[in-house]
Biopython code that builds the backbone (N, CA, C, O; Angstrom):
import numpy as np
from Bio.PDB.StructureBuilder import StructureBuilder

atoms = [
    (1, "UNK", "N", (74.826, -51.593, 154.227)),
    (1, "UNK", "CA", (76.152, -51.244, 153.762)),
    (1, "UNK", "C", (76.441, -49.786, 154.135)),
    (1, "UNK", "O", (75.633, -48.903, 153.846)),
    (2, "UNK", "N", (77.577, -49.533, 154.770)),
    (2, "UNK", "CA", (77.907, -48.151, 155.118)),
    (2, "UNK", "C", (78.360, -47.315, 153.918)),
    (2, "UNK", "O", (78.278, -46.087, 153.954)),
    (3, "UNK", "N", (78.835, -47.966, 152.864)),
    (3, "UNK", "CA", (79.285, -47.226, 151.676)),
    (3, "UNK", "C", (78.620, -47.797, 150.439)),
    (3, "UNK", "O", (78.472, -49.011, 150.305)),
    (4, "UNK", "N", (78.219, -46.911, 149.533)),
    (4, "UNK", "CA", (77.585, -47.386, 148.305)),
    (4, "UNK", "C", (78.606, -47.591, 147.194)),
    (4, "UNK", "O", (78.378, -48.361, 146.260)),
    (5, "UNK", "N", (79.740, -46.890, 147.306)),
    (5, "UNK", "CA", (80.763, -47.005, 146.271)),
    (5, "UNK", "C", (82.123, -46.683, 146.874)),
    (5, "UNK", "O", (82.287, -45.662, 147.541)),
    (6, "UNK", "N", (83.095, -47.556, 146.637)),
    (6, "UNK", "CA", (84.463, -47.320, 147.090)),
    (6, "UNK", "C", (85.386, -47.544, 145.906)),
    (6, "UNK", "O", (85.336, -48.592, 145.262)),
    (7, "UNK", "N", (86.231, -46.559, 145.618)),
    (7, "UNK", "CA", (87.201, -46.678, 144.534)),
    (7, "UNK", "C", (88.580, -46.329, 145.085)),
    (7, "UNK", "O", (88.750, -45.312, 145.758)),
    (8, "UNK", "N", (89.558, -47.178, 144.795)),
    (8, "UNK", "CA", (90.920, -46.938, 145.254)),
    (8, "UNK", "C", (91.868, -46.866, 144.069)),
    (8, "UNK", "O", (91.584, -47.396, 142.994)),
    (9, "UNK", "N", (92.982, -46.210, 144.278)),
    (9, "UNK", "CA", (94.007, -46.106, 143.249)),
    (9, "UNK", "C", (95.236, -45.443, 143.817)),
    (9, "UNK", "O", (95.214, -44.933, 144.937)),
    (10, "UNK", "N", (96.288, -45.445, 143.064)),
    (10, "UNK", "CA", (97.501, -44.751, 143.494)),
    (10, "UNK", "C", (97.278, -43.248, 143.365)),
    (10, "UNK", "O", (96.320, -42.799, 142.736)),
    (11, "UNK", "N", (98.171, -42.489, 143.967)),
    (11, "UNK", "CA", (98.074, -41.032, 143.856)),
    (11, "UNK", "C", (98.197, -40.623, 142.384)),
    (11, "UNK", "O", (97.444, -39.770, 141.913)),
    (12, "UNK", "N", (99.134, -41.223, 141.667)),
    (12, "UNK", "CA", (99.324, -40.893, 140.248)),
    (12, "UNK", "C", (98.073, -41.215, 139.429)),
    (12, "UNK", "O", (97.707, -40.444, 138.543)),
    (13, "UNK", "N", (97.419, -42.331, 139.709)),
    (13, "UNK", "CA", (96.193, -42.677, 138.981)),
    (13, "UNK", "C", (95.113, -41.628, 139.214)),
    (13, "UNK", "O", (94.468, -41.181, 138.265)),
    (14, "UNK", "N", (94.911, -41.235, 140.460)),
    (14, "UNK", "CA", (93.897, -40.234, 140.756)),
    (14, "UNK", "C", (94.258, -38.886, 140.158)),
    (14, "UNK", "O", (93.364, -38.159, 139.725)),
    (15, "UNK", "N", (95.518, -38.530, 140.118)),
    (15, "UNK", "CA", (95.916, -37.286, 139.470)),
    (15, "UNK", "C", (95.606, -37.338, 137.973)),
    (15, "UNK", "O", (95.159, -36.347, 137.396)),
    (16, "UNK", "N", (95.842, -38.483, 137.352)),
    (16, "UNK", "CA", (95.548, -38.654, 135.923)),
    (16, "UNK", "C", (94.035, -38.649, 135.684)),
    (16, "UNK", "O", (93.557, -37.997, 134.756)),
    (17, "UNK", "N", (93.291, -39.364, 136.507)),
    (17, "UNK", "CA", (91.837, -39.461, 136.332)),
    (17, "UNK", "C", (91.132, -38.127, 136.523)),
    (17, "UNK", "O", (90.163, -37.833, 135.822)),
    (18, "UNK", "N", (91.607, -37.314, 137.467)),
    (18, "UNK", "CA", (90.917, -36.061, 137.787)),
    (18, "UNK", "C", (91.538, -34.831, 137.138)),
    (18, "UNK", "O", (90.887, -33.792, 137.036)),
    (19, "UNK", "N", (92.793, -34.938, 136.698)),
    (19, "UNK", "CA", (93.486, -33.776, 136.159)),
    (19, "UNK", "C", (93.939, -32.808, 137.238)),
    (19, "UNK", "O", (94.296, -31.669, 136.939)),
    (20, "UNK", "N", (93.928, -33.246, 138.482)),
    (20, "UNK", "CA", (94.333, -32.424, 139.619)),
    (20, "UNK", "C", (95.651, -32.918, 140.196)),
    (20, "UNK", "O", (96.067, -34.045, 139.927)),
    (21, "UNK", "N", (96.306, -32.079, 140.985)),
    (21, "UNK", "CA", (97.521, -32.466, 141.706)),
    (21, "UNK", "C", (97.178, -32.636, 143.181)),
    (21, "UNK", "O", (96.442, -31.832, 143.754)),
    (22, "UNK", "N", (97.715, -33.683, 143.787)),
    (22, "UNK", "CA", (97.506, -33.954, 145.204)),
    (22, "UNK", "C", (98.872, -33.995, 145.890)),
    (22, "UNK", "O", (99.422, -35.073, 146.119)),
    (23, "UNK", "N", (99.424, -32.810, 146.221)),
    (23, "UNK", "CA", (100.795, -32.735, 146.716)),
    (23, "UNK", "C", (101.001, -33.202, 148.154)),
    (23, "UNK", "O", (102.125, -33.522, 148.542)),
    (24, "UNK", "N", (99.936, -33.245, 148.945)),
    (24, "UNK", "CA", (100.066, -33.605, 150.356)),
    (24, "UNK", "C", (99.000, -34.619, 150.750)),
    (24, "UNK", "O", (97.961, -34.736, 150.100)),
    (25, "UNK", "N", (99.275, -35.342, 151.818)),
    (25, "UNK", "CA", (98.280, -36.233, 152.402)),
    (25, "UNK", "C", (97.126, -35.394, 152.921)),
    (25, "UNK", "O", (97.335, -34.361, 153.557)),
    (26, "UNK", "N", (95.911, -35.841, 152.649)),
    (26, "UNK", "CA", (94.733, -35.127, 153.134)),
    (26, "UNK", "C", (93.508, -35.434, 152.301)),
    (26, "UNK", "O", (93.518, -36.341, 151.469)),
    (27, "UNK", "N", (92.454, -34.671, 152.533)),
    (27, "UNK", "CA", (91.185, -34.854, 151.833)),
    (27, "UNK", "C", (91.021, -33.757, 150.788)),
    (27, "UNK", "O", (91.337, -32.594, 151.037)),
    (28, "UNK", "N", (90.522, -34.144, 149.613)),
    (28, "UNK", "CA", (90.390, -33.220, 148.492)),
    (28, "UNK", "C", (89.004, -33.309, 147.879)),
    (28, "UNK", "O", (88.404, -34.383, 147.824)),
    (29, "UNK", "N", (88.501, -32.173, 147.419)),
    (29, "UNK", "CA", (87.271, -32.116, 146.631)),
    (29, "UNK", "C", (87.652, -32.447, 145.197)),
    (29, "UNK", "O", (88.608, -31.890, 144.657)),
    (30, "UNK", "N", (86.900, -33.358, 144.578)),
    (30, "UNK", "CA", (87.177, -33.728, 143.192)),
    (30, "UNK", "C", (85.966, -33.378, 142.328)),
    (30, "UNK", "O", (84.841, -33.357, 142.829)),
    (31, "UNK", "N", (86.177, -33.103, 141.041)),
    (31, "UNK", "CA", (85.062, -32.740, 140.154)),
    (31, "UNK", "C", (83.970, -33.811, 140.148)),
    (31, "UNK", "O", (84.248, -35.000, 139.993)),
    (32, "UNK", "N", (82.744, -33.372, 140.315)),
    (32, "UNK", "CA", (81.549, -34.224, 140.293)),
    (32, "UNK", "C", (81.531, -35.274, 141.401)),
    (32, "UNK", "O", (80.725, -36.203, 141.352)),
    (33, "UNK", "N", (82.393, -35.143, 142.384)),
    (33, "UNK", "CA", (82.414, -36.079, 143.504)),
    (33, "UNK", "C", (81.318, -35.762, 144.507)),
    (33, "UNK", "O", (81.004, -34.596, 144.747)),
    (34, "UNK", "N", (80.749, -36.785, 145.081)),
    (34, "UNK", "CA", (79.747, -36.613, 146.132)),
    (34, "UNK", "C", (80.378, -36.703, 147.510)),
    (34, "UNK", "O", (79.717, -36.454, 148.518)),
    (35, "UNK", "N", (81.647, -37.056, 147.553)),
    (35, "UNK", "CA", (82.393, -37.181, 148.804)),
    (35, "UNK", "C", (83.823, -36.703, 148.545)),
    (35, "UNK", "O", (84.209, -36.441, 147.405)),
    (36, "UNK", "N", (84.588, -36.597, 149.611)),
    (36, "UNK", "CA", (85.984, -36.201, 149.488)),
    (36, "UNK", "C", (86.854, -37.390, 149.099)),
    (36, "UNK", "O", (86.540, -38.535, 149.424)),
    (37, "UNK", "N", (87.933, -37.109, 148.410)),
    (37, "UNK", "CA", (88.944, -38.119, 148.091)),
    (37, "UNK", "C", (90.007, -38.046, 149.168)),
    (37, "UNK", "O", (90.559, -36.974, 149.418)),
    (38, "UNK", "N", (90.307, -39.174, 149.814)),
    (38, "UNK", "CA", (91.376, -39.190, 150.811)),
    (38, "UNK", "C", (92.660, -39.674, 150.150)),
    (38, "UNK", "O", (92.715, -40.773, 149.598)),
    (39, "UNK", "N", (93.692, -38.836, 150.216)),
    (39, "UNK", "CA", (94.988, -39.130, 149.613)),
    (39, "UNK", "C", (96.001, -39.373, 150.722)),
    (39, "UNK", "O", (96.140, -38.560, 151.636)),
    (40, "UNK", "N", (96.702, -40.489, 150.637)),
    (40, "UNK", "CA", (97.788, -40.809, 151.575)),
    (40, "UNK", "C", (99.077, -40.928, 150.771)),
    (40, "UNK", "O", (99.336, -41.965, 150.160)),
    (41, "UNK", "N", (99.875, -39.881, 150.772)),
    (41, "UNK", "CA", (101.113, -39.863, 149.981)),
    (41, "UNK", "C", (102.105, -40.916, 150.462)),
    (41, "UNK", "O", (102.815, -41.512, 149.651)),
    (42, "UNK", "N", (102.164, -41.152, 151.771)),
    (42, "UNK", "CA", (103.139, -42.103, 152.316)),
    (42, "UNK", "C", (102.896, -43.536, 151.834)),
    (42, "UNK", "O", (103.844, -44.263, 151.537)),
    (43, "UNK", "N", (101.631, -43.938, 151.759)),
    (43, "UNK", "CA", (101.313, -45.302, 151.302)),
    (43, "UNK", "C", (101.008, -45.340, 149.804)),
    (43, "UNK", "O", (100.774, -46.414, 149.249)),
    (44, "UNK", "N", (101.009, -44.174, 149.144)),
    (44, "UNK", "CA", (100.695, -44.057, 147.721)),
    (44, "UNK", "C", (99.335, -44.675, 147.411)),
    (44, "UNK", "O", (99.177, -45.418, 146.443)),
    (45, "UNK", "N", (98.357, -44.352, 148.257)),
    (45, "UNK", "CA", (96.995, -44.857, 148.038)),
    (45, "UNK", "C", (96.000, -43.726, 148.229)),
    (45, "UNK", "O", (96.132, -42.906, 149.136)),
    (46, "UNK", "N", (95.006, -43.699, 147.362)),
    (46, "UNK", "CA", (93.922, -42.735, 147.461)),
    (46, "UNK", "C", (92.607, -43.491, 147.447)),
    (46, "UNK", "O", (92.432, -44.439, 146.682)),
    (47, "UNK", "N", (91.678, -43.065, 148.302)),
    (47, "UNK", "CA", (90.406, -43.768, 148.449)),
    (47, "UNK", "C", (89.256, -42.769, 148.345)),
    (47, "UNK", "O", (89.223, -41.752, 149.038)),
    (48, "UNK", "N", (88.316, -43.091, 147.458)),
    (48, "UNK", "CA", (87.076, -42.330, 147.315)),
    (48, "UNK", "C", (85.951, -43.226, 147.805)),
    (48, "UNK", "O", (85.755, -44.329, 147.294)),
    (49, "UNK", "N", (85.206, -42.742, 148.808)),
    (49, "UNK", "CA", (84.135, -43.558, 149.384)),
    (49, "UNK", "C", (82.870, -42.719, 149.515)),
    (49, "UNK", "O", (82.848, -41.724, 150.240)),
    (50, "UNK", "N", (81.816, -43.125, 148.808)),
    (50, "UNK", "CA", (80.516, -42.474, 148.917)),
    (50, "UNK", "C", (79.688, -43.209, 149.955)),
    (50, "UNK", "O", (79.600, -44.437, 149.946)),
    (51, "UNK", "N", (79.084, -42.442, 150.849)),
    (51, "UNK", "CA", (78.226, -43.036, 151.861)),
    (51, "UNK", "C", (76.948, -43.554, 151.229)),
    (51, "UNK", "O", (76.492, -43.037, 150.209)),
    (52, "UNK", "N", (76.391, -44.551, 151.827)),
    (52, "UNK", "CA", (75.140, -45.134, 151.367)),
    (52, "UNK", "C", (73.992, -44.377, 152.027)),
    (52, "UNK", "O", (73.734, -44.552, 153.218)),
    (53, "UNK", "N", (73.315, -43.552, 151.268)),
    (53, "UNK", "CA", (72.239, -42.711, 151.799)),
    (53, "UNK", "C", (70.935, -43.081, 151.102)),
    (53, "UNK", "O", (70.870, -43.186, 149.878)),
    (54, "UNK", "N", (69.908, -43.274, 151.909)),
    (54, "UNK", "CA", (68.593, -43.589, 151.367)),
    (54, "UNK", "C", (67.659, -42.425, 151.637)),
    (54, "UNK", "O", (67.725, -41.798, 152.695)),
    (55, "UNK", "N", (66.774, -42.133, 150.664)),
    (55, "UNK", "CA", (65.797, -41.066, 150.820)),
    (55, "UNK", "C", (64.422, -41.575, 150.416)),
    (55, "UNK", "O", (64.284, -42.437, 149.548)),
    (56, "UNK", "N", (63.437, -41.032, 151.053)),
    (56, "UNK", "CA", (62.051, -41.355, 150.690)),
    (56, "UNK", "C", (61.462, -40.124, 150.011)),
    (56, "UNK", "O", (61.478, -39.026, 150.567)),
    (57, "UNK", "N", (60.947, -40.319, 148.813)),
    (57, "UNK", "CA", (60.295, -39.234, 148.077)),
    (57, "UNK", "C", (58.801, -39.445, 148.127)),
    (57, "UNK", "O", (58.310, -40.561, 147.961)),
    (58, "UNK", "N", (58.100, -38.386, 148.353)),
    (58, "UNK", "CA", (56.629, -38.472, 148.404)),
    (58, "UNK", "C", (56.020, -37.672, 147.305)),
    (58, "UNK", "O", (54.796, -37.622, 147.183)),
]
sb = StructureBuilder()
sb.init_structure("model")
sb.init_model(0)
sb.init_chain("A")
sb.init_seg("    ")
for serial, (resi, resn, name, xyz) in enumerate(atoms, 1):
    if name == "N":
        sb.init_residue(resn, " ", resi, " ")
    sb.init_atom(name, np.array(xyz, "f"), 0.0, 1.0, " ", f" {name:<3s}", serial, name[0])
structure = sb.get_structure()
């Protein structure tokens, strides 16, 4: 799997969930996020996608 977690929502939902404003289309750092949130104002969709990373601990 290329992504371990994908969450989508409207721009308004993500603004409510994070307490941040996303005035323009683009990528944003969100609190406690491991990846960037991509906001598309034109389609009113925001997508948070964490990559699937595996590590070996010795």
